[in-house]
C-alpha positions, 0 to 999 in steps of 0.5 A: 097387831090388834085383833079387835073385838070378837063377836058371837051370834045369838045361837052360840051365846044361848048354848054357852048360857044354857038358855034358849035363843029367844032368851038371848034375843030378849037380853039384846032387846032389853039392852042388858046385852049390847049388840050391833047389826052387821048385814042381817046378823045381830052380833054381840061382842065377847067383851059384853057377854063376859061383862054380863056373866061377871055382873053381881047377882041382883038377888044378893045370893052367893054362888056355892063356891063363894067365900063369906 
């Protein structure tokens, strides 16, 4: 049985990313974080959130745990 995509709302995403809800809404508005509108709610697929979290750092800096 397929469970299909799962979705989250902006407040939960803000908590995970440790940013304001406004920042999440800006990411959605800019298209960096794709979303769908369902009823009156704007929802983000968990898959798209994971993609955002796993994208390379545009500054070229490595995280402390990265190997050379």
